[in-house]
matplotlib code that plots the C-alpha trace (Angstrom):
import matplotlib.pyplot as plt

x = [15.4, 13.0, 9.4, 7.3, 3.6, 1.4, 0.3, -3.4, -6.1, -9.7, -11.6, -15.2, -15.9, -19.5, -20.7, -18.2, -15.7, -12.3, -9.1, -6.0, -2.3, -0.9, 2.8, 5.6, 6.3, 3.2, 5.1, 6.4, 5.1, 2.0, 1.7, -1.7, -1.2, -4.0, -3.8, -4.9, -8.0, -8.3, -5.6, -5.4, -3.1, -0.9, 0.3, 1.7, 3.1, 6.6, 6.8, 5.1, 7.6, 10.5, 8.9, 8.6, 12.3, 12.9, 11.0, 7.4, 4.1, 1.9, -1.8, -2.9, -6.6, -8.2, -10.6, -14.3, -14.9, -11.2, -9.2, -11.0, -13.0, -16.8, -18.4, -19.8, -23.6, -24.3, -22.2, -19.8, -18.2, -14.6, -15.9, -17.6, -14.2, -12.5, -15.0, -14.4, -10.6, -11.2, -13.5, -10.8, -8.2, -10.5, -11.0, -7.2, -7.0, -4.9, -5.5, -2.9, -0.7, 1.5, -0.2, 0.9, -1.5, -1.1, -3.3, -6.9, -5.4, -3.9, -7.3, -8.3, -5.1, -5.9, -9.4, -8.1, -5.2, -7.6, -10.5, -8.7, -5.3, -5.2, -5.1, -2.3, 1.3, 2.9, 2.0, 3.4, 1.3, 2.6, 1.3, -1.8, -5.2, -7.3, -6.7, -9.5, -8.4, -10.8, -11.0, -9.9, -12.5, -13.1, -14.0, -16.2, -18.1, -18.3, -19.7, -22.3, -23.5, -23.6, -25.6, -28.1, -28.7, -28.9, -31.5, -33.5, -33.7, -35.1, -37.7, -39.1, -39.4, -36.3, -34.9, -33.2, -31.4, -30.4, -29.0, -27.0, -25.6, -24.6, -22.8, -21.0, -19.9, -18.6, -16.6, -15.2, -14.3, -14.4, -11.1, -9.5, -10.6, -14.1, -14.2, -12.9, -15.4, -18.9, -22.1, -21.8, -18.1, -18.7, -21.2, -18.6, -15.9, -18.0, -18.7, -15.0, -13.3, -15.3, -14.4, -11.6, -9.7, -7.6, -9.3, -8.6, -5.0, -4.7, -6.0, -3.6, -1.6, 0.7, 4.2, 3.7, 6.1, 5.0, 6.5, 6.0, 7.1, 7.8, 6.3, 3.1, 0.2, -2.6, -1.8, 0.7, 3.7, 2.1, -0.5, 2.2, 3.9, 0.5, -0.1, 3.4, 2.3, -1.1, -0.2, 1.3, 4.2, 5.1, 8.1, 8.2, 10.5, 10.5, 11.7, 12.9, 11.5, 9.0, 5.2, 2.1, 3.6, 6.8, 7.2, 7.3, 9.8, 12.1, 11.4, 14.7, 14.7, 11.0, 11.3, 14.3, 12.6, 9.4, 11.4, 13.3, 10.0, 8.6, 11.7, 10.5, 8.6, 8.4, 5.8, 3.4, 3.4, 3.5, 0.5, -1.4, -1.0, -1.1]
y = [-31.9, -33.0, -33.5, -36.5, -36.3, -36.3, -39.8, -39.1, -41.4, -40.7, -41.1, -40.6, -38.5, -37.9, -38.6, -36.3, -37.7, -36.3, -36.4, -36.8, -37.3, -39.8, -40.5, -41.8, -44.8, -46.0, -46.1, -42.5, -39.6, -38.2, -34.7, -33.4, -30.7, -28.2, -26.0, -22.4, -20.9, -21.4, -24.0, -27.7, -30.4, -30.2, -26.8, -28.2, -31.4, -30.0, -29.4, -32.7, -34.6, -33.0, -33.9, -37.5, -37.6, -36.3, -39.2, -38.2, -39.5, -36.8, -36.6, -33.8, -33.7, -31.4, -29.7, -29.7, -27.3, -27.2, -29.3, -32.5, -32.9, -32.5, -29.2, -28.9, -29.5, -26.0, -22.9, -23.8, -21.8, -22.1, -24.2, -26.6, -27.0, -27.6, -30.3, -31.9, -32.0, -33.9, -36.3, -36.8, -37.4, -39.9, -41.7, -42.1, -43.3, -40.3, -39.9, -37.1, -35.6, -32.7, -30.1, -27.8, -25.1, -22.5, -19.4, -20.7, -24.0, -21.8, -20.6, -24.2, -24.8, -22.0, -23.5, -27.1, -26.0, -24.1, -26.6, -29.9, -29.6, -33.3, -34.0, -31.5, -32.4, -29.3, -27.2, -24.9, -22.1, -20.5, -17.0, -17.9, -16.2, -15.7, -12.0, -9.9, -6.4, -3.5, -1.8, 1.8, 4.6, 5.3, 1.7, 1.5, 4.6, 3.3, -0.1, 1.7, 3.8, 0.8, -1.3, 1.5, 2.2, -1.6, -2.2, 1.0, -0.2, -3.5, -1.7, 0.4, -2.6, -2.1, -5.6, -5.9, -2.6, -3.6, -6.9, -5.1, -2.8, -5.8, -7.4, -4.2, -3.5, -7.1, -6.9, -3.5, -4.0, -7.7, -9.5, -11.9, -14.9, -13.5, -13.0, -16.5, -18.2, -19.0, -20.4, -22.2, -21.4, -17.6, -17.8, -19.9, -17.4, -14.6, -16.7, -17.7, -14.4, -12.4, -14.4, -13.1, -15.9, -13.9, -15.4, -18.9, -18.0, -17.2, -20.7, -22.7, -25.0, -26.7, -25.3, -23.4, -22.3, -19.3, -18.9, -15.6, -13.7, -10.1, -9.1, -11.0, -8.7, -11.2, -11.8, -9.0, -9.6, -7.7, -10.4, -13.0, -10.8, -10.4, -14.2, -14.7, -12.5, -14.1, -17.8, -18.8, -20.9, -19.5, -18.5, -16.5, -17.2, -14.4, -15.0, -11.7, -10.9, -13.8, -13.3, -15.2, -18.6, -18.1, -21.8, -22.6, -19.8, -21.1, -24.9, -26.2, -23.7, -24.2, -28.0, -27.9, -25.4, -27.6, -30.8, -29.1, -28.3, -31.8, -33.5, -35.6, -38.7, -40.0, -37.3, -39.3, -42.4, -40.5, -38.3, -41.3, -43.2, -40.2]
z = [-9.2, -12.0, -11.1, -12.2, -13.0, -9.9, -9.0, -9.0, -7.6, -6.5, -3.3, -2.3, 0.8, 1.9, -1.6, -3.3, -5.7, -4.8, -6.8, -4.7, -4.6, -2.1, -2.3, 0.0, 2.1, 3.9, 7.2, 6.8, 8.9, 7.1, 5.9, 4.8, 2.2, 1.4, -1.7, -2.2, -3.7, -7.4, -7.6, -6.9, -5.6, -8.7, -7.5, -4.3, -5.9, -6.4, -2.7, -1.9, -4.0, -2.2, 1.2, 0.0, -0.7, 2.8, 4.3, 4.5, 3.1, 1.6, 1.2, -1.1, -2.1, -4.6, -2.3, -3.4, -6.2, -7.3, -9.7, -10.7, -7.5, -7.4, -6.5, -3.0, -3.0, -1.8, -1.2, 1.6, 4.4, 5.4, 8.4, 6.0, 4.3, 7.6, 8.4, 5.0, 5.7, 8.9, 7.0, 4.4, 7.2, 8.8, 5.4, 5.3, 8.9, 9.9, 13.6, 13.7, 11.1, 10.0, 8.0, 5.2, 4.0, 1.3, 1.2, 1.4, 2.8, 5.5, 6.5, 7.1, 9.0, 11.4, 12.1, 12.5, 14.7, 17.0, 17.1, 16.8, 18.4, 19.1, 15.3, 14.3, 15.3, 13.7, 10.7, 8.1, 6.6, 3.4, 2.5, 4.5, 4.2, 7.2, 8.2, 6.9, 5.9, 6.1, 2.7, 2.5, 2.9, -0.8, -1.7, 1.4, 0.3, -3.3, -2.1, 0.1, -2.8, -5.1, -2.7, -2.0, -5.7, -6.5, -3.8, -4.7, -8.4, -7.1, -4.9, -7.8, -10.1, -12.2, -11.5, -14.9, -14.5, -11.0, -12.4, -15.1, -12.5, -10.3, -13.2, -14.1, -10.6, -10.1, -13.4, -12.5, -8.9, -8.1, -7.3, -9.7, -7.6, -7.5, -11.3, -11.9, -9.7, -11.0, -9.6, -6.2, -6.1, -6.4, -3.5, -1.6, -2.2, -0.7, 2.4, 2.8, 2.1, 4.6, 7.7, 9.9, 11.8, 14.2, 17.2, 15.8, 15.3, 19.0, 19.9, 17.7, 19.9, 17.3, 16.7, 13.4, 10.7, 8.6, 5.1, 3.3, 0.3, 1.0, -2.4, -1.8, -2.8, -2.2, 1.5, 2.2, 4.5, 7.4, 7.7, 8.2, 10.8, 12.5, 12.5, 14.0, 16.9, 17.3, 17.1, 20.5, 19.1, 15.6, 13.6, 10.4, 7.4, 4.8, 1.2, -0.3, -3.7, -3.6, -4.1, -3.1, -4.1, -2.1, -1.3, -5.1, -5.8, -3.1, -3.1, -1.7, 1.1, 1.9, 1.9, 4.2, 6.6, 6.7, 7.3, 10.1, 11.8, 11.1, 12.2, 15.1, 13.8, 17.4, 18.0, 15.9, 18.0, 21.3, 20.4, 19.0, 22.3, 24.7]

ax = plt.figure().add_subplot(projection="3d")
ax.plot(x, y, z, "-o")
ax.set_aspect("equal")
plt.show()
């Protein structure tokens, strides 16, 4: 299957200009697609285009701070992003919808699935973030020593030395996503990555498909296996040899699995009127 260029348009949500992809028949069941951290809607377009051919209408915004969308006005938490997604759905008159979330988008799916079950029909989370892993002992000790030295330098008036130490430490030990983020988005990253959503996963009511690559090093497979246990109605599909973008590495299989879950368009009308 060849892929066309994404059909981009723009939308304004709460004063923020948002780039978006909307494709598919207007009467088709809606799928809200949420990309991962550091990417944008273009990354999920290959899957979105396949879902369109399978009879769905997709809505895929560049989340604030990503792609061509405006930055958030201040450093946002994951809950601020979840509220934005609801505002975006409201702007498209989506009372309820199917949801696909990859990585960071999966974080948002866990929150929305727990706090707004009336909006989510079913959802698919691919290599989802949301499980916070405690760092090993050595990095914890290193971080403790670093913070103590940095703060002590500030106290004794060596602010410039403290700042140089901070920059060195971040370059040496910061994650790739942290390194690539700047300004507000770096502050946002710190707020987002430190939230553990296990309690939210336990409250998700929508039937959930989990898609995972067994070679994912960003959100390792054990996190998908844990989410399968935590989410009351969840199933896990594992793609051997695939990494963090397992759905892109296995597009035909991923699209078919998602369509198999989202196969009951009558749910849309029944939930809207129920």
